[in-house]
C-alpha positions as CSV (number, residue, x, y, z in Angstrom):
1,M,0.2,0.0,0.1
2,T,1.2,3.5,-0.8
3,K,1.4,6.2,1.8
4,S,-1.2,8.2,-0.2
5,R,-3.6,5.3,0.1
6,L,-3.1,5.0,4.0
7,E,-3.6,8.6,4.3
8,A,-6.9,8.4,2.4
9,F,-8.2,5.4,4.1
10,S,-7.4,6.9,7.6
11,D,-9.0,10.3,6.5
12,G,-12.2,8.5,5.4
13,V,-12.4,6.4,8.7
14,L,-11.8,9.7,10.8
15,A,-14.6,11.5,8.7
16,I,-16.8,8.6,9.6
17,I,-16.2,8.8,13.2
18,I,-17.0,12.3,13.4
19,T,-20.2,11.8,11.6
20,I,-21.4,9.1,13.8
21,M,-20.7,11.3,16.8
22,V,-22.7,14.2,15.4
23,L,-25.6,11.7,14.5
24,E,-25.8,10.8,18.2
25,L,-26.9,14.4,19.0
26,R,-30.8,14.5,18.9
27,V,-33.0,17.4,18.1
28,P,-34.4,18.9,21.5
29,E,-38.0,17.9,22.1
30,G,-39.0,21.4,22.8
31,H,-38.6,24.6,21.1
32,E,-37.3,26.9,23.8
33,W,-33.8,27.7,24.7
34,R,-34.3,25.7,27.8
35,S,-34.7,22.6,25.6
36,L,-31.3,23.2,24.1
37,L,-29.6,23.8,27.5
38,E,-31.0,20.5,28.7
39,L,-28.7,18.8,26.2
40,W,-25.6,20.7,27.4
41,P,-23.8,17.2,28.6
42,K,-24.2,15.9,25.1
43,L,-23.0,18.9,23.5
44,L,-19.9,19.3,25.6
45,G,-19.1,15.8,25.2
46,Y,-19.3,16.0,21.5
47,L,-17.3,19.2,21.4
48,I,-14.4,17.5,23.3
49,S,-14.5,14.6,21.3
50,F,-14.5,16.5,18.0
51,V,-11.4,18.3,19.2
52,Y,-9.8,15.0,20.2
53,V,-10.4,13.5,16.8
54,G,-9.3,16.5,15.2
55,I,-6.2,16.6,17.0
56,Y,-5.5,12.9,15.9
57,W,-6.3,13.8,12.3
58,N,-4.0,16.8,12.3
59,N,-1.1,15.0,13.9
60,H,-1.5,12.0,11.8
61,H,-1.3,14.2,8.8
62,H,2.0,15.6,10.1
63,L,3.1,12.0,10.8
64,M,2.8,10.9,7.6
65,H,4.9,13.6,6.2
66,T,7.9,11.8,7.8
67,V,7.2,8.4,6.2
68,R,9.3,7.4,3.4
69,V,8.5,3.7,3.3
70,V,5.4,1.9,4.2
71,R,5.5,-1.8,5.5
72,G,2.8,-4.2,6.6
73,G,3.5,-3.4,10.3
74,I,2.7,0.2,10.0
75,L,-0.6,-0.7,8.2
76,W,-1.7,-2.8,11.3
77,A,-0.5,-0.2,13.7
78,N,-2.4,2.4,11.9
79,L,-5.5,0.1,12.1
80,H,-4.8,-0.5,15.8
81,L,-5.0,3.5,16.2
82,L,-8.2,3.8,14.2
83,F,-10.0,1.0,16.1
84,W,-9.6,3.0,19.5
85,L,-10.4,6.1,17.9
86,S,-13.6,4.4,16.5
87,L,-14.7,4.0,20.1
88,F,-14.9,7.7,20.8
89,P,-18.6,7.9,19.4
90,F,-19.6,5.3,21.9
91,V,-17.9,6.7,25.0
92,T,-19.1,10.2,24.0
93,A,-22.6,9.1,23.9
94,W,-22.2,7.3,27.2
95,V,-20.8,10.2,28.9
96,G,-23.5,12.7,27.7
97,E,-26.4,10.3,28.5
98,S,-25.1,10.0,31.9
99,H,-24.3,13.5,32.5
100,F,-20.7,12.7,33.2
101,A,-21.2,9.8,35.6
102,P,-18.0,8.1,37.1
103,V,-18.0,4.7,35.2
104,P,-18.6,6.5,31.7
105,M,-15.9,9.2,32.7
106,T,-13.5,6.4,33.5
107,C,-14.1,4.5,30.3
108,Y,-13.7,7.7,28.2
109,G,-10.3,8.2,29.9
110,G,-9.4,4.6,29.2
111,V,-10.4,5.1,25.5
112,A,-8.4,8.3,25.3
113,L,-5.4,6.4,26.9
114,M,-5.6,3.6,24.6
115,A,-5.7,5.8,21.5
116,A,-2.6,7.7,22.8
117,L,-0.8,4.4,23.3
118,A,-1.8,3.1,19.9
119,Y,-0.4,6.3,18.4
120,T,2.8,5.8,20.1
121,V,2.8,2.2,18.9
122,L,2.2,3.6,15.3
123,V,5.1,6.2,15.7
124,R,7.5,3.4,16.9
125,T,6.5,1.1,14.2
126,I,7.2,3.8,11.5
127,I,10.6,4.5,13.0
128,S,11.6,0.7,13.2
129,A,10.1,-0.2,9.8
130,H,12.8,1.3,7.7
131,P,15.9,3.5,8.0
132,D,14.5,5.9,5.5
133,N,11.9,7.1,8.0
134,H,14.5,8.2,10.3
135,L,13.0,11.9,10.3
136,L,10.3,10.8,12.7
137,A,13.0,9.5,15.1
138,D,14.8,12.7,14.8
139,A,11.6,14.6,15.7
140,I,10.2,12.6,18.5
141,G,13.1,12.5,20.8
142,S,12.2,11.7,24.4
143,D,8.5,12.5,23.8
144,A,8.1,14.3,27.2
145,K,4.8,15.8,25.9
146,G,3.5,12.3,25.0
147,N,4.6,10.9,28.4
148,L,3.0,13.7,30.2
149,S,-0.3,13.1,28.4
150,M,-0.2,9.5,29.4
151,I,-0.1,10.5,33.1
152,A,-3.0,13.0,32.7
153,Y,-5.0,10.1,31.1
154,L,-4.2,7.8,33.8
155,I,-5.4,10.5,36.4
156,S,-8.7,10.9,34.4
157,I,-9.3,7.0,34.6
158,V,-8.7,6.8,38.4
159,A,-10.1,10.2,39.6
160,P,-13.8,9.6,39.0
161,F,-14.1,6.9,41.7
162,F,-13.2,9.7,44.4
163,G,-16.6,11.4,43.9
164,P,-17.9,14.5,42.2
165,A,-14.5,16.2,42.6
166,G,-12.7,13.3,41.0
167,V,-15.1,13.6,38.1
168,T,-14.3,17.2,37.6
169,L,-10.6,16.5,38.0
170,S,-10.9,13.8,35.2
171,G,-12.7,16.0,32.9
172,L,-10.1,18.9,33.6
173,M,-7.3,16.3,32.8
174,L,-8.8,15.4,29.5
175,L,-9.3,19.0,28.6
176,L,-5.8,19.7,29.5
177,V,-4.4,17.0,27.1
178,A,-6.5,18.5,24.3
179,L,-5.3,22.0,24.9
180,V,-1.6,20.9,24.9
181,W,-2.2,19.0,21.6
182,L,-4.2,21.6,19.8
183,V,-1.2,23.0,18.0
184,P,0.4,20.3,15.5
185,D,3.5,18.8,16.6
186,R,6.1,21.4,16.1
187,R,8.9,18.8,16.5
188,I,7.9,17.1,13.1
189,E,7.4,20.6,11.5
190,R,10.9,21.7,12.5
191,V,12.5,18.4,11.2
192,L,10.7,18.5,7.9
193,A,11.6,22.2,7.4
194,R,15.3,21.3,8.0
195,D,15.0,18.3,5.7
196,N,13.5,20.5,2.9
197,A,16.1,23.1,3.5
198,G,18.9,20.4,3.2
199,R,17.5,19.3,-0.3
200,D,17.4,22.8,-1.6
């Protein structure tokens, strides 16, 4: 499979994930502002999940710019990532329906953690697949940002079991990680810029 086909397939799956999430939003039963406000948990859950999927799409796009050679392992690692991302509509709907109950929040954090781990596996698989993929290794380094995100996800999984304050902390951790990753990975942008300058 060529890199362009891998990107096109991934883009299509991510677009379907977002579509499924928005289809979970139901039209309010009433026709007043109050009816819309009653849906705030679902709308907030959708907004955060949309941002998460958008972040993965954005960083996946940057990631693919570093790939020179695609091997079978990369295809499976990419599918592994898409599997966990495909669960976002499920946990988003559950969190919204339950008004951020502890167990759904823990499951949401779990899916977020597994997606992050799957992304890390994809990165490592790309690096080890072929020496021509060295640009990614040059960009990632120790990946402190990724490691701190994992810690925040672990907190978001455990915190809901400690009452309402824990549920709030869980949500804040998830929001914090999203804010940290809103800007595409500049490490990759810098390495690509140096590589392009070297070719010129």
